N, CA and C of each residue as an Amber inpcrd file, in Angstrom:
protein
   606
  16.5810000   9.5040000  -4.1440000  16.0110000   9.6930000  -2.8050000
  16.4140000  11.0670000  -2.2900000  15.4460000  11.8100000  -1.7280000
  15.7340000  13.1750000  -1.2800000  14.8390000  13.5390000  -0.1110000
  15.2560000  14.5320000   0.6350000  14.4100000  15.0780000   1.6900000
  13.3720000  16.0040000   1.0610000  12.2610000  16.1980000   1.7520000
  11.1800000  17.0370000   1.2300000  11.6920000  18.4270000   0.8760000
  12.4500000  19.0250000   1.7730000  12.8990000  20.4080000   1.6100000
  13.7170000  20.6010000   0.3390000  14.4310000  19.5720000  -0.0990000
  15.2950000  19.7020000  -1.2690000  14.5850000  19.3940000  -2.5910000
  13.3190000  18.9990000  -2.5390000  12.5580000  18.6900000  -3.7560000
  12.0010000  19.9720000  -4.3780000  12.0750000  20.0570000  -5.7020000
  11.5790000  21.2470000  -6.4020000  10.0780000  21.4510000  -6.1670000
   9.3430000  20.3460000  -6.0620000   7.8900000  20.4300000  -5.8460000
   7.5310000  20.1410000  -4.3850000   8.3280000  20.6840000  -3.4770000
   8.1290000  20.4000000  -2.0510000   6.7530000  20.8150000  -1.5420000
   6.1760000  21.8790000  -2.1120000   4.8550000  22.3190000  -1.6470000
   3.7690000  21.3280000  -2.0550000   3.9280000  20.7240000  -3.2420000
   2.9880000  19.6780000  -3.6820000   3.1100000  18.4690000  -2.7630000
   4.3390000  18.0820000  -2.4410000   4.5650000  16.9380000  -1.5530000
   3.9450000  17.1850000  -0.1790000   4.1270000  18.3850000   0.3330000
   3.5440000  18.7060000   1.6450000   2.0260000  18.6000000   1.6210000
   1.4160000  19.0220000   0.5170000  -0.0390000  18.9120000   0.3800000
  -0.4540000  17.4440000   0.2890000   0.3100000  16.6450000  -0.4550000
   0.0060000  15.2150000  -0.5570000   0.1130000  14.5280000   0.8010000
   1.1200000  14.8900000   1.5760000   1.2680000  14.3200000   2.9150000
   0.0960000  14.7360000   3.8050000  -0.3150000  15.9800000   3.6690000
  -1.4230000  16.5030000   4.4780000  -2.7360000  15.7850000   4.1600000
  -2.8500000  15.2800000   2.9160000  -4.0720000  14.5780000   2.5010000
  -3.9850000  13.0680000   2.6990000  -2.8830000  12.5800000   3.2570000
  -2.7380000  11.1400000   3.4690000  -3.7260000  10.6400000   4.5160000
  -4.2090000   9.4260000   4.3320000  -5.2420000   8.8620000   5.2000000
  -4.8470000   8.8370000   6.6770000  -3.5560000   8.6780000   6.9520000
  -3.0710000   8.6510000   8.3360000  -2.6550000  10.0450000   8.8170000
  -2.0220000  10.8110000   7.9420000  -1.4020000  12.0760000   8.3500000
  -2.3380000  13.2750000   8.3060000  -3.5530000  13.1050000   7.7720000
  -4.4500000  14.2520000   7.5950000  -4.8700000  14.8950000   8.9140000
  -4.7730000  14.1640000  10.0170000  -5.1520000  14.7240000  11.3160000
  -3.9730000  15.3660000  12.0430000  -2.7900000  15.3690000  11.4160000
  -1.6170000  15.9440000  12.0710000  -1.7610000  17.4460000  12.2720000
  -1.2210000  17.9210000  13.3720000  -1.1380000  19.3640000  13.5930000
   0.0370000  19.9120000  12.7850000   0.0940000  21.2390000  12.6440000
   1.2110000  21.8540000  11.9270000   2.5420000  21.5250000  12.6160000
   2.5240000  21.5420000  13.9340000   3.7460000  21.2510000  14.6960000
   4.2120000  19.8230000  14.4440000   3.2750000  18.8770000  14.3920000
   3.6200000  17.4810000  14.1250000   4.1760000  17.3160000  12.7140000
   3.5760000  18.0250000  11.7530000   4.0500000  17.9580000  10.3630000
   5.4810000  18.4840000  10.2550000   5.7650000  19.5720000  10.9530000
   7.1170000  20.1510000  10.9490000   8.1140000  19.1760000  11.5800000
   7.6730000  18.4570000  12.6080000   8.5400000  17.4850000  13.2840000
   8.8000000  16.2600000  12.4040000   7.7730000  15.8240000  11.6590000
   7.9010000  14.6100000  10.8450000   8.7020000  14.8360000   9.5640000
   8.5240000  15.9800000   8.9450000   9.0880000  16.2030000   7.6070000
  10.5840000  15.8940000   7.4780000  11.4290000  16.3320000   8.4090000
  12.8670000  16.0560000   8.2490000  13.2320000  14.5700000   8.3520000
  12.3050000  13.7500000   8.8420000  12.5580000  12.3080000   8.9740000
  12.2650000  11.5520000   7.6780000  11.5600000  12.2020000   6.7410000
  11.0630000  11.5300000   5.5510000  12.0450000  11.5880000   4.3790000
  12.1580000  10.4700000   3.6710000  12.8550000  10.4250000   2.3750000
  11.8040000  10.2910000   1.2840000  11.9600000  11.0470000   0.2090000
  11.0600000  10.9600000  -0.9360000  11.7220000  10.0810000  -1.9900000
  10.9980000   9.0380000  -2.4130000  11.5530000   8.0520000  -3.3420000
  10.6580000   7.9500000  -4.5760000  11.2740000   8.0580000  -5.7490000
  10.5590000   7.8560000  -7.0100000  10.8180000   6.4330000  -7.4800000
   9.7370000   5.7020000  -7.7320000   9.8330000   4.2770000  -8.0740000
   9.3980000   4.0250000  -9.5140000  10.0780000   3.0920000 -10.1450000
   9.6440000   2.6000000 -11.4510000   8.7390000   1.3910000 -11.2370000
   7.9610000   1.0760000 -12.2370000   7.1120000  -0.1130000 -12.1870000
   7.9680000  -1.3370000 -11.8880000   7.5640000  -2.1250000 -10.8850000
   8.2860000  -3.3470000 -10.5320000   9.3580000  -3.1680000  -9.4740000
   9.6280000  -1.9360000  -9.0570000  10.6250000  -1.7040000  -8.0020000
  10.1330000  -2.2490000  -6.6630000  11.0360000  -2.8860000  -5.9310000
  10.7210000  -3.3890000  -4.5930000  11.0620000  -2.3050000  -3.5670000
  10.0940000  -1.9580000  -2.7480000  10.3500000  -1.0860000  -1.6050000
  10.7080000  -1.9230000  -0.3810000  10.1020000  -3.1000000  -0.2870000
  10.3390000  -4.0030000   0.8420000  10.3660000  -5.4280000   0.3210000
  11.3440000  -6.2010000   0.7720000  11.4430000  -7.6070000   0.3630000
  10.9020000  -8.5140000   1.4650000  10.1660000  -9.5330000   1.0660000
   9.6550000 -10.5440000   1.9960000  10.8090000 -11.2200000   2.7120000
  10.6650000 -11.4030000   4.0350000  11.6400000 -12.1740000   4.7890000
  12.7880000 -11.3830000   5.3820000  12.6760000 -10.0460000   5.4070000
  13.7630000  -9.2400000   5.9750000  13.3660000  -8.6870000   7.3470000
  14.3630000  -8.2060000   8.0760000  14.1060000  -7.5920000   9.3830000
  14.0880000  -6.0650000   9.3130000  14.7800000  -5.4940000   8.3210000
  14.8280000  -4.0300000   8.1850000  13.5200000  -3.5480000   7.5780000
  12.7650000  -2.7440000   8.3240000  11.4270000  -2.3390000   7.8990000
  11.2840000  -0.8240000   7.8710000  10.3540000  -0.3770000   7.0310000
  10.0960000   1.0460000   6.8840000   8.5910000   1.2960000   6.8160000
   8.2320000   2.5570000   7.0210000   6.8530000   3.0110000   6.8830000
   6.7600000   3.8250000   5.5970000   5.7030000   3.5750000   4.8000000
   5.5580000   4.2320000   3.5070000   4.2370000   4.9930000   3.4170000
   4.3030000   6.2110000   2.8570000   3.1210000   6.9980000   2.5450000
   3.1030000   7.2000000   1.0320000   2.0200000   6.7660000   0.3800000
   1.9580000   6.8040000  -1.0840000   1.5290000   8.2090000  -1.5270000
   2.4140000   8.8660000  -2.2900000   2.1260000  10.2100000  -2.7910000
   1.5120000  10.1520000  -4.1900000   2.0610000   9.3030000  -5.0390000
   1.5670000   9.1040000  -6.4110000   1.7300000   7.6460000  -6.7820000
   0.8570000   7.1700000  -7.6900000   0.9930000   5.8150000  -8.1900000
   0.3600000   4.7690000  -7.2950000   0.6380000   3.5040000  -7.5980000
   0.0000000   2.3760000  -6.9040000   1.0660000   1.3670000  -6.4780000
   0.9680000   0.9140000  -5.2250000   1.8210000  -0.1560000  -4.7060000
   0.9830000  -1.4070000  -4.4940000   1.6680000  -2.5510000  -4.4010000
   0.9640000  -3.7880000  -4.0430000   1.7060000  -4.4650000  -2.9040000
   0.9410000  -5.1550000  -2.0850000   1.4930000  -6.0150000  -1.0440000
   1.3670000  -7.4390000  -1.5620000   2.4790000  -8.1390000  -1.6760000
   2.4610000  -9.4460000  -2.3280000   3.2550000 -10.4610000  -1.5200000
   2.7080000 -11.6760000  -1.4250000   3.4010000 -12.7560000  -0.7300000
   3.7740000 -13.8270000  -1.7570000   4.9700000 -14.3940000  -1.5980000
   5.4850000 -15.3790000  -2.5540000   5.8440000 -16.6630000  -1.8210000
   5.4110000 -17.7910000  -2.3660000   5.7330000 -19.0680000  -1.7210000
   7.0780000 -19.5890000  -2.2460000   7.6020000 -20.6860000  -1.6720000
   8.9160000 -21.1900000  -2.1010000   8.9770000 -21.5700000  -3.5800000
   7.8260000 -21.8370000  -4.1990000   7.7900000 -22.1730000  -5.6280000
   7.6580000 -20.9220000  -6.5020000   7.7790000 -19.7450000  -5.8600000
   7.7330000 -18.4450000  -6.5530000   6.3370000 -18.0890000  -7.0600000
   5.3070000 -18.7530000  -6.5440000   3.9370000 -18.3680000  -6.8880000
   3.5380000 -17.1700000  -6.0310000   2.9850000 -16.1330000  -6.6690000
   2.6490000 -14.8980000  -5.9680000   1.1670000 -14.7840000  -5.6770000
   0.8630000 -14.1130000  -4.5690000  -0.5210000 -13.7380000  -4.2530000
  -0.5050000 -12.2700000  -3.8620000  -1.2610000 -11.4740000  -4.5940000
  -1.3440000 -10.0420000  -4.2850000  -2.4260000  -9.8470000  -3.2250000
  -2.0240000  -9.3380000  -2.0740000  -2.9450000  -9.2020000  -0.9420000
  -3.7820000  -7.9290000  -1.0220000  -3.1650000  -6.8280000  -1.4640000
  -3.9020000  -5.5590000  -1.5490000  -3.1220000  -4.5770000  -2.4080000
  -3.8190000  -3.5260000  -2.8320000  -3.2060000  -2.4100000  -3.5390000
  -3.3070000  -1.1700000  -2.6680000  -2.3310000  -0.2910000  -2.7780000
  -2.3500000   0.9830000  -2.0540000  -2.1660000   2.1130000  -3.0590000
  -3.1530000   2.9890000  -3.1140000  -3.1830000   4.1070000  -4.0630000
  -2.6460000   5.3760000  -3.3980000  -2.4930000   6.4330000  -4.1760000
  -2.0780000   7.7300000  -3.6290000  -3.0110000   8.1290000  -2.4870000
  -2.4310000   8.6120000  -1.4070000  -3.2080000   8.9790000  -0.2210000
  -3.3040000   7.8580000   0.7990000  -2.9040000   6.6630000   0.4010000
  -2.9280000   5.5010000   1.2920000  -1.5170000   5.3150000   1.8780000
  -1.3140000   4.2450000   2.6040000   0.0010000   3.9670000   3.1860000
   0.2880000   2.4800000   3.0750000   1.5430000   2.1230000   3.2570000
   1.9370000   0.7190000   3.3760000   2.8860000   0.6000000   4.5480000
   2.8570000  -0.5750000   5.1690000   3.5940000  -0.7530000   6.4140000
   3.8740000  -2.2170000   6.6740000   4.8330000  -2.4680000   7.5560000
   5.0570000  -3.8190000   8.0910000   5.0610000  -3.7080000   9.6220000
   4.2040000  -2.8390000  10.1180000   4.1450000  -2.5040000  11.5420000
   3.9050000  -3.7280000  12.4240000   2.9790000  -4.5920000  12.0130000
   2.6650000  -5.7730000  12.8380000   3.8890000  -6.6710000  12.9780000
   4.6070000  -6.8930000  11.8700000   5.8220000  -7.7270000  11.9330000
   6.8810000  -7.0700000  12.8110000   6.9820000  -5.7430000  12.7280000
   7.9650000  -5.0300000  13.5430000   7.6350000  -5.1890000  15.0270000
   6.3620000  -5.0360000  15.3720000   5.9280000  -5.1860000  16.7710000
   6.1600000  -6.6030000  17.2870000   5.9650000  -7.5780000  16.4100000
   6.1170000  -8.9880000  16.8060000   7.5610000  -9.4600000  16.7120000
   8.4480000  -8.5740000  16.1970000   9.8640000  -8.8950000  16.0250000
  10.0460000 -10.1290000  15.1500000   9.3010000 -10.1540000  14.0350000
   9.4270000 -11.2410000  13.0640000   9.8880000 -10.6640000  11.7250000
  10.2420000 -11.5360000  10.8270000  10.5980000 -11.0890000   9.4780000
   9.3410000 -10.6330000   8.7310000   9.5210000  -9.7990000   7.7190000
   8.3730000  -9.3290000   6.9470000   7.7230000 -10.5050000   6.2150000
   6.3930000 -10.6580000   6.3370000   5.7240000 -11.7940000   5.7100000
   5.3550000 -11.5400000   4.2450000   5.6590000 -10.3580000   3.7180000
   5.2940000 -10.0180000   2.3430000   6.2590000  -8.9640000   1.8080000
   6.1890000  -8.7620000   0.4850000   6.9440000  -7.6980000  -0.1720000
   6.0000000  -6.5390000  -0.4780000   6.5730000  -5.3570000  -0.6630000
   5.8240000  -4.1950000  -1.1250000   6.4990000  -3.7250000  -2.4090000
   5.7200000  -3.7090000  -3.4940000   6.2670000  -3.4920000  -4.8370000
   5.4560000  -2.4200000  -5.5570000   6.1300000  -1.6380000  -6.3820000
   5.4500000  -0.6180000  -7.1730000   4.7630000  -1.2570000  -8.3800000
   3.4580000  -1.0400000  -8.5040000   2.6790000  -1.5720000  -9.6310000
   2.8180000  -0.6510000 -10.8450000   2.8720000   0.6460000 -10.5840000
   3.0240000   1.6610000 -11.6220000   4.1980000   2.5540000 -11.2240000
   4.5290000   3.5060000 -12.0560000   5.4550000   4.5440000 -11.6270000
   4.8520000   5.1940000 -10.3880000   5.6460000   5.3750000  -9.3490000
   5.0880000   5.8410000  -8.0790000   6.0810000   6.7300000  -7.3390000
   5.5340000   7.4810000  -6.3940000   6.3840000   8.2790000  -5.4920000
   5.8950000   8.0450000  -4.0760000   6.8230000   7.7760000  -3.1740000
   6.4640000   7.5450000  -1.7780000   7.3390000   8.3820000  -0.8550000
   6.8060000   8.6510000   0.3220000   7.5920000   9.2120000   1.4210000
   7.7920000   8.0750000   2.4110000   9.0300000   7.8820000   2.8730000
   9.2920000   6.7490000   3.7590000  10.2240000   7.1590000   4.8830000
  10.1900000   6.3650000   5.9520000  11.1390000   6.5150000   7.0480000
  11.2880000   5.1750000   7.7400000  12.4180000   4.9400000   8.4280000
  12.6110000   3.6730000   9.1300000  11.5030000   3.4380000  10.1560000
  11.0780000   2.1940000  10.2910000   9.9830000   1.8730000  11.2030000
  10.2920000   2.3070000  12.6370000  11.5470000   2.1550000  13.0380000
  11.9170000   2.5440000  14.4010000  11.6490000   4.0330000  14.6450000
  11.9630000   4.8690000  13.6510000  11.7180000   6.3050000  13.7820000
  10.2260000   6.6140000  13.7720000   9.4810000   5.9040000  12.9050000
   8.0350000   6.1270000  12.8370000   7.3560000   5.7370000  14.1490000
   7.7390000   4.5980000  14.7100000   7.1340000   4.1500000  15.9650000
   7.4590000   5.1340000  17.0990000   8.6960000   5.6180000  17.1390000
   9.0680000   6.6090000  18.1560000   8.2430000   7.8770000  17.9860000
   7.9990000   8.2630000  16.7270000   7.2130000   9.4680000  16.4370000
   5.7600000   9.3110000  16.9110000   5.1100000   8.2040000  16.5460000
   3.7060000   8.0500000  16.9370000   3.5570000   7.8040000  18.4400000
   4.5900000   7.2400000  19.0600000   4.5400000   7.0740000  20.5170000
   4.5100000   8.4300000  21.2270000   5.0450000   9.4650000  20.5680000
   5.0040000  10.8270000  21.1400000   3.6850000  11.5340000  20.8370000
   2.8900000  10.9450000  19.9200000   1.6530000  11.6010000  19.4790000
   0.5080000  10.5850000  19.4890000  -0.1120000  10.3810000  20.6370000
  -1.0960000   9.2990000  20.8170000  -2.2800000   9.3290000  19.8470000
  -2.7890000  10.5160000  19.5000000  -3.9340000  10.5760000  18.5820000
  -3.5350000  10.0810000  17.1910000  -2.3470000  10.4350000  16.7590000
  -1.8440000   9.9730000  15.4700000  -1.6120000   8.4630000  15.5030000
  -1.0970000   7.9760000  16.6120000  -0.8780000   6.5400000  16.7700000
  -2.1990000   5.7800000  16.6840000  -3.2260000   6.3290000  17.2970000
  -4.5500000   5.6930000  17.2660000  -5.0760000   5.6260000  15.8330000
  -4.9280000   6.7170000  15.0830000  -5.3740000   6.7610000  13.6930000
  -4.5880000   5.7630000  12.8450000  -3.2730000   5.7080000  13.0510000
  -2.4210000   4.7960000  12.2960000  -2.7780000   3.3400000  12.5860000
  -2.9190000   2.9890000  13.8550000  -3.2120000   1.6020000  14.2050000
  -4.5900000   1.1780000  13.7010000  -5.5260000   2.1240000  13.6400000
  -6.8370000   1.8340000  13.0500000  -6.6750000   1.4550000  11.5790000
  -5.8490000   2.2120000  10.8380000  -5.6340000   1.9220000   9.4210000
  -4.9140000   0.5880000   9.2320000  -3.9920000   0.2530000  10.1410000
  -3.3200000  -1.0500000  10.0800000  -4.3580000  -2.1650000  10.2170000
  -5.2500000  -2.0280000  11.1820000  -6.2750000  -3.0550000  11.4080000
  -7.2730000  -3.0990000  10.2590000  -7.6130000  -1.9350000   9.7160000
  -8.5420000  -1.8950000   8.5810000  -7.9310000  -2.6190000   7.3770000
  -6.6410000  -2.4100000   7.1570000  -5.9580000  -3.0950000   6.0620000
  -5.9390000  -4.5990000   6.2470000  -5.6870000  -5.0440000   7.4660000
  -5.6710000  -6.4800000   7.7490000  -7.0640000  -7.0860000   7.5680000
  -8.0810000  -6.3480000   7.9780000  -9.4600000  -6.8060000   7.8130000
  -9.8270000  -6.8980000   6.3340000  -9.3620000  -5.9280000   5.5570000
  -9.6030000  -5.9130000   4.1110000  -8.9650000  -7.1300000   3.4420000
  -7.7550000  -7.4670000   3.8580000  -7.0610000  -8.6220000   3.2870000
  -7.7870000  -9.9170000   3.6650000  -8.2660000 -10.0100000   4.8920000
  -9.0050000 -11.1970000   5.3200000 -10.2840000 -11.3600000   4.4990000
 -11.0080000 -10.2450000   4.2980000 -12.2490000 -10.2870000   3.5120000
 -11.9440000 -10.6990000   2.0720000 -10.8420000 -10.1890000   1.5250000
 -10.4690000 -10.5460000   0.1550000 -10.1440000 -12.0330000   0.0550000
  -9.4090000 -12.5660000   1.0160000  -9.0340000 -13.9880000   1.0060000
 -10.2760000 -14.8690000   1.0670000 -11.2370000 -14.4750000   1.9010000
 -12.5010000 -15.2310000   1.9890000 -13.2410000 -15.1850000   0.6570000
 -13.2210000 -13.9940000   0.0340000 -13.8820000 -13.8100000  -1.2630000
 -13.3430000 -14.7730000  -2.3150000 -12.0260000 -14.9960000  -2.3010000
 -11.4230000 -15.8920000  -3.2900000 -11.9720000 -17.3050000  -3.1750000
 -12.3830000 -17.6860000  -1.9770000 -12.9020000 -19.0380000  -1.7480000
 -14.4130000 -19.1340000  -1.9670000 -15.1310000 -18.0600000  -1.6800000
 -16.5970000 -18.1320000  -1.6710000 -17.2750000 -17.6680000  -2.9560000
 -16.6200000 -16.7710000  -3.7040000 -17.2630000 -16.2200000  -4.9030000
 -16.6870000 -16.8120000  -6.1750000 -17.5370000 -16.9220000  -7.2030000
 -17.0410000 -17.3610000  -8.4980000 -16.3060000 -16.2020000  -9.1740000
 -15.7610000 -16.4540000 -10.3590000 -14.9310000 -15.4460000 -11.0330000
 -15.6700000 -14.1190000 -11.2610000 -16.8890000 -14.1280000 -11.8390000
 -17.5900000 -12.8500000 -12.0240000 -17.8590000 -12.1420000 -10.6940000
 -18.1820000 -12.9200000  -9.6680000 -18.4600000 -12.3350000  -8.3510000
 -17.2400000 -11.6500000  -7.7600000 -16.0700000 -12.2570000  -7.9430000
 -14.8340000 -11.6580000  -7.4370000 -14.5540000 -10.3250000  -8.1250000
 -14.7220000 -10.3170000  -9.4440000 -14.4620000  -9.0820000 -10.1940000
 -15.4750000  -8.0150000  -9.8210000 -16.7400000  -8.4020000  -9.7230000
 -17.7820000  -7.4260000  -9.3820000 -17.5550000  -6.8270000  -7.9970000
 -17.0930000  -7.6510000  -7.0630000 -16.8050000  -7.1290000  -5.7240000
 -15.6680000  -6.1150000  -5.7740000 -14.6290000  -6.4210000  -6.5520000
 -13.5060000  -5.4820000  -6.6630000 -13.9680000  -4.1670000  -7.2800000
 -14.7890000  -4.2620000  -8.3240000 -15.3110000  -3.0560000  -8.9760000
 -16.1280000  -2.2170000  -8.0030000 -16.8870000  -2.8930000  -7.1670000
 -17.7340000  -2.1990000  -6.1860000 -16.8890000  -1.5160000  -5.1240000
 -15.8360000  -2.2080000  -4.6840000 -15.0010000  -1.6920000  -3.5930000
 -13.9420000  -0.7090000  -4.0780000 -13.4380000  -0.9240000  -5.3000000
 -12.2830000  -0.1440000  -5.7810000 -12.4880000   0.3170000  -7.2200000
 -13.6210000   0.9280000  -7.4870000 -13.9420000   1.3680000  -8.8520000
 -12.8740000   2.2960000  -9.4190000 -12.2750000   3.1090000  -8.5660000
 -11.2770000   4.0910000  -9.0100000  -9.9650000   3.4340000  -9.4430000
  -9.7270000   2.1960000  -9.0160000  -8.4670000   1.5190000  -9.3310000
  -8.5400000   0.6410000 -10.5750000  -9.7360000   0.2120000 -10.9210000
  -9.8960000  -0.8600000 -11.9150000  -9.1890000  -0.5720000 -13.2410000
  -9.3220000   0.6190000 -13.7640000  -8.7340000   0.9370000 -15.0710000
  -7.2800000   1.3860000 -14.9690000  -6.7590000   1.4700000 -13.7560000
  -5.3920000   1.9640000 -13.5740000  -4.4110000   0.8590000 -13.2060000
  -4.9360000  -0.3200000 -12.9050000  -4.0860000  -1.4690000 -12.5810000
  -3.9350000  -2.3260000 -13.8300000  -2.7240000  -2.6980000 -14.2130000
  -2.5530000  -3.5930000 -15.3740000  -3.4030000  -4.8500000 -15.2110000
  -4.0040000  -5.3000000 -16.3340000  -4.9110000  -6.4560000 -16.2920000
  -4.2590000  -7.6710000 -15.6330000  -2.9840000  -7.8960000 -15.9330000
  -2.2860000  -9.0560000 -15.3740000  -2.2400000  -8.9830000 -13.8520000
  -1.9990000  -7.7850000 -13.3070000  -1.9370000  -7.5890000 -11.8450000
  -3.3120000  -7.7860000 -11.2180000  -4.3300000  -7.2130000 -11.8600000
  -5.6900000  -7.3510000 -11.3280000  -6.1330000  -8.8090000 -11.3630000
  -5.8550000  -9.4890000 -12.4590000  -6.2220000 -10.9020000 -12.5800000
  -5.5370000 -11.7240000 -11.4900000  -4.2540000 -11.4560000 -11.2380000
  -3.5220000 -12.1760000 -10.1980000  -4.1550000 -11.9400000  -8.8230000
  -4.5180000 -10.7000000  -8.5450000  -5.1490000 -10.3610000  -7.2640000
  -6.4530000 -11.1430000  -7.0680000  -7.1800000 -11.3560000  -8.1610000
  -8.4860000 -12.0220000  -8.0930000  -8.3830000 -13.5240000  -8.3490000
  -7.1320000 -14.0320000  -8.4350000  -6.8730000 -15.4540000  -8.6880000
  -7.5400000 -15.9200000  -9.9830000  -7.3610000 -15.1090000 -11.0210000
  -7.8650000 -15.4210000 -12.3560000  -6.7020000 -15.3410000 -13.3380000
  -6.8820000 -15.9230000 -14.5100000  -5.9260000 -15.6770000 -15.5870000
  -6.3180000 -14.3650000 -16.2650000  -5.3550000 -13.7330000 -16.8960000
  -5.6550000 -12.4910000 -17.6270000  -6.6800000 -12.7650000 -18.7250000
  -6.6140000 -13.9760000 -19.3220000  -7.5530000 -14.3330000 -20.3900000
  -8.9790000 -14.4330000 -19.8580000  -9.1440000 -15.0260000 -18.6610000
 -10.4750000 -15.1290000 -18.0610000 -11.0360000 -13.7480000 -17.7600000
 -10.2020000 -12.8750000 -17.2290000 -10.6480000 -11.5090000 -16.9280000
 -11.0920000 -10.7980000 -18.2000000 -10.3170000 -10.9250000 -19.2710000
 -10.6760000 -10.2960000 -20.5500000 -11.9750000 -10.8880000 -21.1000000
 -12.1340000 -12.2100000 -20.9790000 -13.3420000 -12.8570000 -21.4890000
 -14.5820000 -12.3860000 -20.7320000 -14.4610000 -12.2540000 -19.4190000
 -15.5940000 -11.7820000 -18.6140000 -16.0100000 -10.3780000 -19.0430000
 -15.0160000  -9.5240000 -19.3170000 -15.3180000  -8.1660000 -19.7650000
 -15.9650000  -8.1940000 -21.1470000 -15.4230000  -9.0370000 -22.0320000
 -15.9260000  -9.1270000 -23.3970000 -17.3610000  -9.6520000 -23.4290000
 -17.6630000 -10.6070000 -22.5520000 -18.9910000 -11.2130000 -22.4990000
 -20.0010000 -10.3570000 -21.7530000 -19.5460000  -9.2450000 -21.1990000
 -20.4550000  -8.3410000 -20.4820000 -20.9060000  -8.8560000 -19.1380000
 -20.1380000  -9.7980000 -18.5650000 -20.5140000 -10.3480000 -17.2560000
 -20.0130000  -9.5090000 -16.1050000 -19.2050000  -8.5200000 -16.4350000
 -18.7160000  -7.5810000 -15.4010000 -18.8060000  -6.1540000 -15.9440000
């Protein structure tokens, strides 16, 4: 874990932050103010950034790689709610606002790099910058809407329909997510997903 300024590729990181879905509208002054608050973290596949059921929360900006938001029941059965690619973000903002424990974990699907800061610092920062706060809260709501649509899809569409919808919505992710992870997200077995591809149904 390191600050941006101390990273050898700090100029690349600054460009990645500038291209982030939430941060792209930041002014130069806002970027200068935010940078010292950020920690840069390199993650291995399977690393947990956030554990389900905790109170300590952080805000994450994905610089490289793919993260997943996953919920686990008491029997250890997992449901992957969404994936976040480079340029996207992950958050537990709603839980922080409601003063509840985190309802899900955030885990690295591939080797990844993120910029993060404590949620309390992030909220204080966006409270000072209303336009940025508006953009961030829009992305939070868009993510929640996406998860709701995905959950409905699992109930209404058959297996080929679920895969075809994912391909339509996230064509850029399909070949970069391990088959087992994608199958889990679509509530399929890896064997069913492979068979659908082999049979040309997707």
